[in-house]
N, CA, C and O of each residue as an XYZ file, in Angstrom:
620
protein
N      93.138    126.495     74.652
C      92.799    126.567     76.064
C      91.282    126.452     76.200
O      90.539    127.136     75.495
N      90.825    125.589     77.103
C      89.388    125.381     77.276
C      88.749    126.584     77.973
O      89.412    127.368     78.652
N      87.434    126.696     77.776
C      86.706    127.804     78.406
C      86.798    127.708     79.923
O      86.915    128.727     80.604
N      86.745    126.480     80.462
C      86.864    126.304     81.915
C      88.198    126.775     82.439
O      88.273    127.408     83.492
N      89.251    126.468     81.706
C      90.586    126.878     82.149
C      90.746    128.398     82.064
O      91.383    129.013     82.920
N      90.161    128.996     81.020
C      90.242    130.464     80.903
C      89.486    131.135     82.042
O      89.953    132.137     82.584
N      88.332    130.603     82.411
C      87.510    131.221     83.444
C      87.996    130.895     84.846
O      88.065    131.769     85.710
N      88.335    129.624     85.065
C      88.665    129.169     86.412
C      90.160    129.177     86.712
O      90.557    129.106     87.875
N      90.987    129.264     85.680
C      92.429    129.354     85.883
C      93.122    128.027     86.097
O      94.347    127.994     86.211
N      92.386    126.935     86.157
C      92.935    125.604     86.377
C      92.251    124.635     85.421
O      91.121    124.868     84.992
N      92.938    123.556     85.092
C      92.301    122.501     84.307
C      91.322    121.751     85.216
O      91.422    121.822     86.441
N      90.383    121.039     84.608
C      89.430    120.267     85.402
C      90.122    119.212     86.252
O      89.749    119.041     87.413
N      91.121    118.490     85.723
C      91.818    117.543     86.602
C      92.459    118.215     87.819
O      92.472    117.644     88.909
N      92.985    119.416     87.634
C      93.578    120.137     88.771
C      92.509    120.533     89.783
O      92.739    120.448     90.990
N      91.352    120.962     89.309
C      90.259    121.323     90.217
C      89.793    120.102     91.020
O      89.560    120.190     92.225
N      89.663    118.968     90.333
C      89.254    117.739     91.025
C      90.324    117.323     92.036
O      89.999    116.885     93.139
N      91.588    117.459     91.666
C      92.674    117.106     92.587
C      92.653    118.005     93.828
O      92.867    117.527     94.942
N      92.401    119.281     93.641
C      92.319    120.183     94.796
C      91.147    119.796     95.698
O      91.281    119.795     96.921
N      90.010    119.471     95.108
C      88.857    119.042     95.906
C      89.157    117.729     96.630
O      88.720    117.523     97.762
N      89.905    116.845     95.968
C      90.221    115.541     96.552
C      91.110    115.651     97.784
O      91.193    114.707     98.570
N      91.775    116.789     97.962
C      92.575    116.974     99.174
C      91.720    116.824    100.433
O      92.218    116.422    101.484
N      90.439    117.147    100.320
C      89.549    117.077    101.478
C      88.891    115.708    101.634
O      88.247    115.451    102.652
N      89.039    114.830    100.654
C      88.355    113.531    100.692
C      88.793    112.631    101.855
O      87.937    111.957    102.428
N      90.062    112.584    102.231
C      90.431    111.703    103.353
C      89.685    112.024    104.649
O      89.421    111.132    105.455
N      89.354    113.274    104.842
C      88.631    113.653    106.052
C      87.286    112.934    106.130
O      86.855    112.531    107.211
N      86.628    112.773    104.989
C      85.320    112.118    104.971
C      85.434    110.703    105.535
O      84.685    110.326    106.437
N      86.368    109.930    105.005
C      86.525    108.549    105.452
C      86.964    108.496    106.914
O      86.411    107.732    107.705
N      87.947    109.300    107.267
C      88.472    109.260    108.638
C      87.423    109.688    109.651
O      87.382    109.162    110.763
N      86.577    110.637    109.276
C      85.519    111.095    110.170
C      84.399    110.058    110.254
O      83.957    109.709    111.348
N      83.938    109.564    109.097
C      82.823    108.609    109.087
C      83.171    107.300    109.786
O      82.296    106.658    110.367
N      84.424    106.901    109.737
C      84.842    105.656    110.380
C      85.320    105.870    111.818
O      85.794    104.933    112.461
N      85.198    107.097    112.321
C      85.633    107.460    113.677
C      87.106    107.159    113.932
O      87.487    106.820    115.053
N      87.934    107.280    112.896
C      89.373    107.091    113.055
C      89.970    108.321    113.735
O      90.862    108.205    114.575
N      89.475    109.484    113.368
C      89.939    110.733    113.956
C      88.767    111.348    114.717
O      87.793    111.785    114.104
N      88.853    111.386    116.040
C      87.744    111.945    116.826
C      87.602    113.452    116.640
O      88.582    114.164    116.421
N      86.360    113.919    116.732
C      86.100    115.364    116.671
C      86.789    116.063    117.830
O      86.981    115.482    118.898
N      87.157    117.318    117.606
C      87.758    118.118    118.659
C      89.251    117.950    118.826
O      89.841    118.547    119.726
N      89.876    117.146    117.976
C      91.329    116.972    118.074
C      92.029    117.893    117.081
O      91.409    118.431    116.164
N      93.326    118.061    117.281
C      94.118    118.890    116.377
C      94.123    118.285    114.978
O      94.046    119.011    113.986
N      94.214    116.966    114.894
C      94.222    116.294    113.587
C      92.903    116.541    112.872
O      92.897    116.807    111.670
N      91.790    116.458    113.584
C      90.483    116.711    112.976
C      90.399    118.146    112.456
O      89.863    118.393    111.376
N      90.927    119.077    113.226
C      90.917    120.475    112.789
C      91.777    120.673    111.548
O      91.385    121.390    110.628
N      92.944    120.042    111.519
C      93.811    120.154    110.337
C      93.159    119.535    109.104
O      93.271    120.073    108.003
N      92.479    118.407    109.289
C      91.796    117.766    108.163
C      90.626    118.609    107.653
O      90.286    118.556    106.471
N      90.018    119.380    108.540
C      88.888    120.223    108.145
C      89.330    121.531    107.512
O      88.724    121.987    106.542
N      90.371    122.135    108.046
C      90.783    123.470    107.605
C      91.910    123.427    106.571
O      92.022    124.330    105.741
N      92.730    122.403    106.614
C      93.882    122.318    105.714
C      93.546    122.373    104.236
O      94.122    123.190    103.516
N      92.628    121.528    103.750
C      92.324    121.566    102.309
C      91.805    122.919    101.815
O      92.290    123.403    100.792
N      90.834    123.557    102.500
C      90.429    124.878    102.015
C      91.566    125.908    102.026
O      91.612    126.794    101.172
N      92.478    125.791    102.990
C      93.640    126.686    102.985
C      94.518    126.423    101.764
O      95.080    127.353    101.186
N      94.633    125.155    101.376
C      95.385    124.816    100.151
C      94.691    125.391     98.920
O      95.356    125.848     97.990
N      93.361    125.370     98.906
C      92.617    125.941     97.774
C      92.905    127.434     97.675
O      93.158    127.963     96.593
N      92.863    128.101     98.821
C      93.127    129.549     98.840
C      94.558    129.817     98.376
O      94.787    130.717     97.568
N      95.510    129.055     98.872
C      96.910    129.241     98.481
C      97.089    129.029     96.978
O      97.804    129.790     96.325
N      96.448    128.008     96.432
C      96.564    127.739     94.992
C      96.007    128.886     94.168
O      96.582    129.264     93.147
N      94.887    129.438     94.613
C      94.270    130.551     93.883
C      95.110    131.821     94.022
O      95.231    132.592     93.069
N      95.684    132.038     95.191
C      96.537    133.218     95.355
C      97.823    133.072     94.544
O      98.376    134.067     94.076
N      98.295    131.854     94.379
C      99.503    131.621     93.583
C      99.210    131.809     92.096
O      99.945    132.501     91.392
N      98.134    131.188     91.631
C      97.815    131.169     90.197
C      97.122    132.452     89.745
O      97.275    132.850     88.591
N      96.361    133.109     90.627
C      95.616    134.331     90.320
C      94.691    134.153     89.108
O      94.856    134.838     88.099
N      93.720    133.234     89.205
C      92.779    133.064     88.098
C      91.902    134.302     87.951
O      91.796    135.096     88.886
N      91.264    134.480     86.781
C      90.453    135.678     86.561
C      89.257    135.781     87.516
O      88.827    136.886     87.846
N      88.726    134.656     87.955
C      87.558    134.664     88.849
C      87.839    133.759     90.053
O      87.349    132.631     90.106
N      88.623    134.244     91.015
C      89.052    133.398     92.133
C      87.897    132.870     92.979
O      87.926    131.720     93.419
N      86.888    133.698     93.207
C      85.759    133.256     94.017
C      85.054    132.079     93.342
O      84.789    131.059     93.979
N      84.757    132.224     92.067
C      84.098    131.148     91.326
C      84.961    129.890     91.302
O      84.446    128.779     91.429
N      86.256    130.062     91.141
C      87.161    128.914     91.111
C      87.046    128.103     92.391
O      86.930    126.878     92.339
N      87.075    128.767     93.533
C      87.028    128.034     94.795
C      85.624    127.502     95.083
O      85.489    126.455     95.716
N      84.593    128.187     94.640
C      83.244    127.647     94.806
C      83.105    126.355     94.000
O      82.478    125.402     94.464
N      83.680    126.315     92.802
C      83.653    125.090     91.999
C      84.420    123.976     92.711
O      83.961    122.834     92.752
N      85.581    124.304     93.269
C      86.346    123.305     94.021
C      85.519    122.807     95.206
O      85.489    121.607     95.479
N      84.857    123.708     95.901
C      84.010    123.328     97.021
C      82.852    122.432     96.597
O      82.521    121.473     97.294
N      82.237    122.738     95.461
C      81.147    121.895     94.962
C      81.665    120.500     94.608
O      80.996    119.498     94.864
N      82.858    120.445     94.020
C      83.465    119.143     93.734
C      83.760    118.395     95.033
O      83.582    117.179     95.108
N      84.204    119.112     96.038
C      84.402    118.500     97.357
C      83.072    117.953     97.882
O      83.037    116.884     98.491
N      81.987    118.677     97.648
C      80.667    118.205     98.055
C      80.319    116.873     97.412
O      79.670    116.031     98.034
N      80.746    116.679     96.170
C      80.525    115.401     95.498
C      81.324    114.298     96.203
O      80.808    113.206     96.443
N      82.585    114.591     96.531
C      83.395    113.622     97.283
C      82.751    113.327     98.639
O      82.708    112.177     99.077
N      82.258    114.357     99.287
C      81.620    114.201    100.592
C      80.381    113.315    100.474
O      80.187    112.408    101.283
N      79.544    113.575     99.469
C      78.331    112.781     99.267
C      78.678    111.320     98.970
O      78.072    110.404     99.525
N      79.650    111.116     98.098
C      80.050    109.747     97.748
C      80.617    109.026     98.970
O      80.310    107.855     99.198
N      81.433    109.712     99.745
C      82.009    109.102    100.942
C      80.948    108.706    101.945
O      81.010    107.620    102.523
N      79.968    109.579    102.159
C      78.896    109.245    103.098
C      78.092    108.042    102.617
O      77.638    107.232    103.425
N      77.916    107.926    101.309
C      77.180    106.771    100.785
C      77.992    105.489    100.964
O      77.444    104.450    101.335
N      79.297    105.564    100.700
C      80.156    104.383    100.826
C      80.220    103.917    102.283
O      80.171    102.717    102.552
N      80.328    104.850    103.209
C      80.477    104.506    104.623
C      79.150    104.592    105.375
O      79.137    104.745    106.596
N      78.056    104.496    104.664
C      76.720    104.680    105.235
C      76.476    103.787    106.445
O      76.125    104.281    107.516
N      76.654    102.497    106.290
C      76.317    101.560    107.366
C      77.194    101.731    108.592
O      76.733    101.535    109.716
N      78.459    102.097    108.388
C      79.355    102.211    109.531
C      79.265    103.558    110.236
O      79.716    103.688    111.374
N      78.692    104.561    109.579
C      78.669    105.870    110.228
C      77.268    106.447    110.400
O      76.871    106.785    111.515
N      76.534    106.561    109.330
C      75.242    107.241    109.412
C      74.102    106.268    109.685
O      73.365    106.421    110.659
N      73.963    105.280    108.831
C      72.964    104.246    109.047
C      71.540    104.746    108.989
O      71.239    105.780    108.394
N      70.676    103.983    109.622
C      69.237    104.224    109.510
C      68.619    104.726    110.801
O      67.412    104.566    110.988
N      69.371    105.314    111.684
C      68.847    105.765    112.962
C      68.088    107.075    112.778
O      68.666    108.160    112.853
N      66.790    106.956    112.538
C      65.935    108.137    112.382
C      64.587    107.825    113.023
O      63.646    107.446    112.325
N      64.481    107.981    114.347
C      63.254    107.601    115.046
C      62.004    108.319    114.528
O      60.910    107.756    114.572
N      62.146    109.520    114.051
C      60.995    110.267    113.544
C      60.432    109.708    112.259
O      59.312    110.045    111.874
N      61.191    108.857    111.587
C      60.737    108.266    110.330
C      60.390    106.784    110.497
O      60.308    106.051    109.511
N      60.190    106.347    111.730
C      59.951    104.930    112.001
C      58.703    104.403    111.297
O      58.611    103.201    111.052
N      57.749    105.257    110.968
C      56.520    104.814    110.326
C      56.672    104.515    108.845
O      55.765    103.942    108.240
N      57.783    104.884    108.253
C      58.000    104.645    106.826
C      58.529    103.235    106.590
O      59.149    102.628    107.464
N      58.271    102.739    105.404
C      58.863    101.469    104.995
C      60.386    101.615    105.026
O      60.897    102.697    104.738
N      61.117    100.563    105.365
C      62.581    100.660    105.442
C      63.228    101.162    104.149
O      64.153    101.971    104.204
N      62.764    100.704    103.002
C      63.342    101.156    101.732
C      63.107    102.634    101.496
O      64.004    103.340    101.035
N      61.911    103.111    101.807
C      61.585    104.529    101.632
C      62.382    105.382    102.610
O      62.876    106.456    102.265
N      62.497    104.879    103.845
C      63.257    105.619    104.858
C      64.724    105.746    104.444
O      65.315    106.820    104.558
N      65.308    104.642    103.962
C      66.704    104.687    103.535
C      66.892    105.627    102.349
O      67.850    106.400    102.319
N      65.990    105.570    101.375
C      66.091    106.457    100.210
C      65.992    107.922    100.628
O      66.736    108.769    100.135
N      65.070    108.209    101.537
C      64.910    109.585    102.014
C      66.155    110.062    102.758
O      66.637    111.170    102.524
N      66.672    109.223    103.653
C      67.857    109.610    104.421
C      69.100    109.742    103.534
O      69.879    110.683    103.689
N      69.278    108.811    102.617
C      70.428    108.892    101.713
C      70.332    110.122    100.815
O      71.329    110.807    100.584
N      69.139    110.399    100.315
C      68.954    111.597     99.481
C      69.235    112.870    100.257
O      69.863    113.796     99.744
N      68.764    112.912    101.501
C      69.026    114.085    102.344
C      70.521    114.231    102.619
O      71.047    115.343    102.648
N      71.205    113.099    102.821
C      72.653    113.147    103.062
C      73.391    113.661    101.835
O      74.350    114.422    101.964
N      72.955    113.253    100.647
C      73.588    113.742     99.414
C      73.387    115.247     99.285
O      74.339    115.986     99.033
N      72.156    115.697     99.458
C      71.885    117.134     99.327
C      72.666    117.944    100.371
O      73.234    118.992    100.065
N      72.683    117.441    101.595
C      73.417    118.121    102.659
C      74.910    118.198    102.336
O      75.549    119.221    102.580
N      75.458    117.122    101.792
C      76.878    117.096    101.439
C      77.194    118.096    100.339
O      78.194    118.811    100.411
N      76.346    118.147     99.326
C      76.573    119.093     98.223
C      76.504    120.539     98.706
O      77.315    121.375     98.307
N      75.535    120.824     99.564
C      75.415    122.185    100.109
C      76.611    122.496    101.012
O      77.172    123.589    100.941
N      76.997    121.552    101.850
C      78.136    121.769    102.754
C      79.411    122.040    101.966
O      80.123    123.002    102.252
N      79.703    121.205    100.981
C      80.907    121.414    100.173
C      80.905    122.755     99.470
O      81.914    123.459     99.440
N      79.759    123.100     98.904
C      79.664    124.380     98.203
C      79.838    125.551     99.165
O      80.490    126.539     98.830
N      79.257    125.442    100.356
C      79.397    126.528    101.331
C      80.826    126.643    101.852
O      81.291    127.747    102.135
N      81.526    125.525    101.981
C      82.952    125.591    102.331
C      83.688    126.355    101.231
O      84.571    127.164    101.515
N      83.317    126.094     99.975
C      83.903    126.825     98.857
C      83.576    128.306     98.895
O      84.429    129.137     98.585
N      82.352    128.646     99.269
C      81.955    130.056     99.364
C      82.794    130.777    100.420
O      83.299    131.873    100.178
N      82.937    130.159    101.582
C      83.724    130.794    102.654
C      85.190    130.907    102.237
O      85.797    131.968    102.379
N      85.758    129.814    101.723
C      87.164    129.852    101.296
C      87.351    130.822    100.137
O      88.367    131.513    100.063
N      86.383    130.876     99.237
C      86.461    131.827     98.124
C      86.437    133.265     98.606
O      87.155    134.113     98.076
N      85.617    133.543     99.607
C      85.594    134.890    100.186
C      86.929    135.255    100.818
O      87.413    136.378    100.677
N      87.516    134.291    101.512
C      88.841    134.518    102.110
C      89.865    134.789    101.006
O      90.692    135.692    101.132
N      89.810    134.014     99.935
C      90.763    134.194     98.831
C      90.613    135.565     98.182
O      91.608    136.216     97.863
N      89.386    136.000     97.990
C      89.165    137.319     97.382
C      89.714    138.417     98.280
O      90.384    139.336     97.809
N      89.430    138.319     99.576
C      89.939    139.339    100.509
C      91.464    139.338    100.560
O      92.087    140.398    100.512
N      92.062    138.161    100.654
C      93.523    138.094    100.679
C      94.123    138.540     99.350
O      95.198    139.139     99.325
N      93.440    138.254     98.255
C      93.917    138.686     96.944
C      93.966    140.196     96.809
O      94.784    140.739     96.066
N      93.087    140.866     97.531
C      93.089    142.336     97.504
C      94.185    142.917     98.388
O      94.677    144.016     98.135
N      94.562    142.181     99.420
C      95.564    142.655    100.373
C      96.977    142.289     99.933
O      97.893    143.109    100.010
N      97.145    141.054     99.474
C      98.473    140.572     99.093
C      98.785    140.964     97.658
O      97.941    140.822     96.774
N      99.978    141.450     97.429
C     100.329    141.820     96.048
C     100.477    140.562     95.186
O     100.910    139.512     95.661
N     100.114    140.694     93.933
C     100.276    139.583     92.989
C     101.757    139.429     92.654
O     102.523    140.392     92.692
N     102.143    138.194     92.324
C     103.523    137.979     91.881
C     103.725    138.776     90.601
O     102.873    138.781     89.711
N     104.825    139.424     90.529
C     105.123    140.134     89.282
C     105.605    139.135     88.255
O     106.275    138.160     88.598
N     105.274    139.367     87.005
C     105.615    138.445     85.921
C     107.123    138.234     85.838
O     107.572    137.125     85.549
N     107.910    139.275     86.087
C     109.358    139.137     86.012
C     109.867    138.159     87.069
O     110.758    137.355     86.794
N     109.297    138.225     88.290
C     109.706    137.313     89.335
C     109.343    135.882     88.976
O     110.131    134.961     89.195
N     108.158    135.697     88.429
C     107.712    134.357     88.056
C     108.586    133.814     86.938
O     108.955    132.639     86.958
N     108.922    134.654     85.960
C     109.763    134.196     84.856
C     111.192    133.914     85.330
O     111.840    132.988     84.841
N     111.675    134.708     86.275
C     113.049    134.518     86.763
C     113.185    133.221     87.569
O     114.267    132.639     87.635
N     112.083    132.773     88.180
C     112.163    131.570     88.990
C     112.088    130.281     88.149
O     112.329    129.190     88.665
N     111.758    130.408     86.876
C     111.691    129.227     86.007
C     113.100    128.848     85.563
O     113.929    129.714     85.286
N     113.362    127.535     85.497
C     114.699    127.108     85.050
C     114.907    127.411     83.573
O     113.970    127.368     82.776
N     116.135    127.712     83.228
C     116.480    127.966     81.828
C     116.565    126.653     81.079
O     116.878    125.618     81.669
N     116.291    126.683     79.799
C     116.418    125.538     78.893
C     115.173    125.251     78.171
O     115.125    124.316     77.371
C-alpha cells in the first residue's frame, strides 16, 4: 500500500477522478452554456464537493480533511487548465488597467493570475468541503465493520 493511500485513504487515480467530477462545470461556465444563478449552475458548483464529502464519509480515511483538501487542489489544477483552454472564449484580454503593457506581457500576467486564482479557489473549495466532512464525520456514526463485511457478496 502506498504512503498516499495510507494517509489519504484513496489511490491517486481515485483522488483525480473525484476532482474531475467538478471539471465539467469549468467548461460549461466558461463557454456560457449554463448561466449563473440557475439550478443547474448551483448543482454543478455544489454537487462535486458533496460527492467528495460523501466519499470520505463512506471510506473514512485516517485524515479526511487532508484528503478533501488534496482533492480540492487537484480540482484547482482542472480549473486552471480549463480556464487556459477556454481563455479566448471566456476570459480573454479585457484588462483596461493593464493597457500600457505589451500584449504578450499583459497576456502572460493575466494567464498567470488566472492560474494562481484557480489553484487557490480549488484548494479553498477543498478546505470548506473538508471542514464539512470533518464535522459530519463527528456527528454521523462510522459504518461498523460487520455491516460492511455483511454487504459484500460471498465467493
